[in-house]
C-alpha positions in Angstrom: 18.0 19.8 14.7 15.8 16.8 14.7 12.3 17.5 15.9 11.8 16.0 19.4 8.3 14.9 18.4 9.8 12.6 15.8 12.2 11.2 18.4 9.3 10.6 20.8 7.3 8.8 18.0 10.2 6.6 17.1 10.7 5.8 20.9 7.0 4.8 21.1 7.6 2.3 18.2 10.4 0.7 20.1 8.4 0.5 23.3 5.7 -1.4 21.4 8.5 -3.6 20.0 9.5 -4.3 23.6 5.9 -5.3 24.4 6.0 -7.7 21.5 9.1 -9.3 23.1 7.3 -9.7 26.4 4.2 -11.1 24.7 6.3 -13.7 22.9 8.2 -14.7 26.0 4.9 -15.0 27.9 3.6 -17.2 25.0 0.7 -14.8 24.2 2.1 -14.4 20.7 2.2 -18.1 19.8 3.4 -19.4 16.4 -0.2 -19.6 15.2 -1.0 -16.1 16.4 2.1 -14.7 14.8 1.2 -16.3 11.5 -2.3 -14.9 11.7 -1.2 -11.4 12.7 1.4 -11.4 9.9 -1.2 -12.4 7.3 -3.5 -9.7 8.8 -0.9 -7.0 8.3 0.3 -8.0 4.8 -3.2 -8.7 3.4 -5.5 -6.3 5.1 -4.2 -3.5 7.4 -1.1 -2.5 5.3 -3.0 -2.3 2.0 -5.7 -0.2 3.8 -2.9 2.1 5.1 -1.5 2.5 1.6 -4.9 3.3 0.1 -5.5 5.8 2.9 -2.2 7.5 2.1 -3.5 8.3 -1.4 -6.6 10.0 -0.1 -5.3 13.5 -0.4 -5.4 16.4 -2.9 -3.5 15.7 -6.1 -0.6 18.0 -6.8 2.0 18.0 -9.6 4.7 18.3 -7.0 3.6 15.1 -5.4 3.6 13.3 -8.8 7.1 14.6 -9.6 8.3 13.5 -6.2 6.8 10.1 -6.6 8.6 9.7 -9.9 11.8 10.7 -8.2 11.3 8.2 -5.4 10.6 5.5 -7.9 13.9 6.2 -9.7 15.8 6.4 -6.4 14.4 3.1 -5.3 15.1 1.3 -8.5 18.7 2.6 -8.7 19.4 1.8 -5.0 18.3 -1.8 -5.3 20.0 -2.4 -8.7 23.3 -1.0 -7.5 23.1 -2.8 -4.2 22.6 -6.1 -6.0 25.8 -5.7 -7.9 27.9 -4.2 -5.1 26.8 -7.0 -2.7 28.6 -9.5 -5.0 31.9 -7.7 -4.2 31.2 -7.1 -0.5 30.9 -10.8 0.4 33.1 -12.6 -2.2 34.9 -14.5 0.6 31.8 -15.9 2.2 30.5 -19.5 1.5 27.7 -19.8 -1.0 25.0 -20.6 1.6 25.9 -17.4 3.6 26.7 -15.3 0.6 23.1 -15.5 -0.7 21.8 -14.5 2.7 24.2 -11.5 3.1 23.5 -10.3 -0.4 19.7 -10.5 0.1 19.8 -8.5 3.4 22.0 -5.9 1.7 19.6 -5.4 -1.2 16.3 -5.6 0.8 15.5 -3.8 4.0 12.5 -4.3 6.3 10.8 -1.3 4.6 7.2 -2.3 5.0 7.1 -3.7 8.6 9.4 -0.9 10.1 9.7 1.7 7.4 6.1 2.6 7.1 5.5 3.2 10.8 8.7 5.3 11.2 7.8 7.4 8.2 4.2 7.8 9.4 5.6 9.1 12.6 7.9 11.5 10.8 5.7 12.8 7.9 2.2 11.5 8.4 0.2 10.3 5.4 2.6 11.8 2.8 5.4 9.7 4.3 3.4 6.5 3.8 2.4 7.6 0.3 6.0 8.0 -0.8 7.0 4.8 1.0 4.4 2.9 -1.0 5.9 4.2 -4.2 9.4 3.3 -3.1 8.3 -0.2 -2.4 7.0 -0.9 -5.9 10.5 -1.8 -7.3 11.0 -3.7 -4.0 8.1 -6.0 -4.8 9.4 -6.6 -8.3 13.0 -7.2 -7.4 12.1 -9.4 -4.4 10.5 -12.0 -6.7 13.1 -11.7 -9.5 16.6 -10.6 -8.3 15.9 -11.6 -4.7 14.8 -15.2 -5.6 17.7 -15.5 -8.0 20.1 -14.9 -5.1 19.0 -18.2 -3.6 18.5 -20.2 -6.8 19.8 -20.2 -10.3 16.3 -19.4 -11.7 13.3 -17.3 -10.9 10.5 -18.8 -9.0 7.9 -20.3 -11.3 5.0 -18.0 -10.2 7.0 -14.9 -9.6 4.9 -12.8 -11.9 1.8 -13.7 -9.9 3.6 -12.8 -6.7 4.5 -9.4 -8.1 1.3 -8.3 -9.7 -1.1 -9.9 -7.2 0.8 -8.7 -4.2 -1.7 -6.9 -1.8 0.7 -3.9 -1.6 0.9 -3.5 -5.4 -2.9 -3.8 -5.7 -3.4 -1.2 -2.9 -1.1 1.2 -4.8 -3.2 0.7 -8.0 -6.5 1.2 -6.2 -5.3 4.3 -4.3 -3.7 5.9 -7.4 -6.9 6.0 -9.4 -8.9 8.4 -7.2 -5.7 10.3 -6.4 -4.9 11.0 -10.0 -8.5 12.0 -10.7 -8.6 14.3 -7.6 -11.5 12.3 -6.1 -11.8 12.4 -2.3 -13.2 9.4 -0.5 -16.5 9.9 1.4 -16.0 10.4 5.1 -17.3 6.9 6.0 -14.8 5.3 3.6 -11.8 7.5 4.5 -12.5 6.9 8.3 -12.7 3.1 7.7 -9.4 3.2 5.7 -7.7 5.2 8.4 -9.0 3.1 11.3 -7.9 -0.1 9.6 -4.6 1.3 8.4 -3.8 2.7 11.8 -3.6 -0.9 13.2 -0.6 -1.6 11.0 2.0 0.3 13.1 1.4 -1.3 16.5 0.8 -4.8 15.0 4.0 -4.5 12.9 6.2 -3.5 15.8 4.7 -6.3 18.0 5.7 -8.8 15.3 9.2 -7.4 15.1 9.5 -7.7 18.9 8.3 -11.3 18.7 10.9 -12.1 16.1 13.6 -10.7 18.4 12.3 -12.7 21.3 12.8 -15.9 19.3 16.5 -15.5 18.8 19.2 -17.1 21.1 21.3 -14.2 22.0 24.2 -16.4 23.2 24.7 -17.8 19.7 24.5 -14.6 17.6 28.0 -13.1 18.3 29.6 -13.8 14.9 31.8 -11.4 13.0 30.1 -12.0 9.6 26.6 -11.3 11.1 27.8 -8.0 12.4 29.5 -7.1 9.2 26.2 -7.7 7.3 24.4 -5.6 9.9 27.0 -2.8 9.4 26.5 -2.8 5.7 22.7 -2.8 6.0 22.2 -0.3 8.8 25.1 2.2 8.4 27.0 1.9 5.1 24.1 1.9 2.7 22.1 4.7 4.3 25.1 6.9 4.7 26.2 6.4 1.1 22.6 7.1 -0.1 22.4 10.2 2.2 25.7 11.6 0.9 24.8 11.0 -2.8 21.3 12.5 -2.5 22.7 15.6 -0.7 25.4 16.0 -3.3 22.7 16.1 -6.1 20.7 18.6 -4.2 17.9 16.4 -2.7 16.4 17.7 0.5 13.2 17.5 2.6 10.8 14.6 2.4 12.4 13.1 -0.6 15.7 12.8 1.2 14.2 11.7 4.5 11.9 9.0 3.0 14.6 7.5 0.8 17.3 7.4 3.5 15.0 6.1 6.3 13.8 3.2 4.1 17.4 2.2 3.3 18.3 2.4 7.0 15.8 -0.3 8.0 17.1 -3.7 9.2 17.2 -6.8 7.2 13.9 -7.9 5.8 12.3 -10.7 7.8 11.7 -12.4 4.4 15.5 -13.1 4.3 15.1 -16.1 6.7 11.9 -17.3 4.9 13.6 -17.5 1.5 16.7 -19.0 3.0 14.6 -21.8 4.5 12.6 -22.3 1.3 15.7 -22.5 -1.0 17.9 -24.5 1.4 20.3 -21.8 2.2 21.7 -21.2 5.7 18.4 -20.5 7.5 20.0 -20.3 11.0 22.5 -17.8 9.8 19.7 -15.8 8.1 17.7 -15.7 11.3 20.8 -14.4 13.2 21.3 -11.7 10.6 17.6 -10.6 10.8 17.8 -10.6 14.6 21.0 -8.7 15.0 20.2 -6.0 12.4 16.8 -5.5 14.0 18.2 -5.2 17.5 21.0 -2.9 16.4 18.5 -0.7 14.5 17.2 0.5 17.8 20.4 2.5 18.0 21.2 3.1 14.4 17.9 4.4 13.2 17.8 7.4 15.6 21.5 8.1 14.6 20.6 8.2 10.9 17.6 10.4 11.7 20.0 12.8 13.4 22.1 12.9 10.2 19.1 13.6 8.1 
């Protein structure tokens, strides 16, 4: 039976999301503020959160589990990339690229980290940061190739100089050497990192507030949301259970695959002249429906 404390924590995340909706509607979260907060999360608070997650005693079990998470993530994203080509073969090109991208990439960082922190604490964030390493690589290679026939020119820079990847590298050094941060450093990391969760959910709420609900009811949008929110996590859950995976490894992997479409879907669609409006609808619908589907997936776990 799912721990009620976890349900309470997830409920809190969605309440904060609702506050973000209100703040956007009241024009407190203006476009300029949203951009600033998003940059703050991606470049400062999330990297601090990741580094803080590595500030724990090294164990061989954690190292083995991290390796398993890395393999799971790489496999899931690679298989999803090829399967997505079959799932949407009837769609027009400008929509197909959007649907394939949202199938491969979930909103693991903005929503996955907070949910896993609520479920497992620091260890959840630690494993999530490992899971996201292939995500960063694929996002700027396979992801970009879905919208264009070639890789983006500076994709290697985007991969290796991404704040999330840098944070993993910085955090892994003292972790592998069993070096604990001094109290003043660890407390600073924790305080800064703890801002990630509420800020992230506020941003998700503001994104939902921007959508025109009257124009989202489109069969293809809901089909994409079904694949992203239900089909993929259930398939991953089933396969992992069949091969004997349990506990945190199972929970972390399935939760991250159960997240809604990455907000970056709409950004790339606009940048590479795909159907940006359709992409925004997909992000909105999947995020909105995730309020119901995430708790259901947690119950299955």
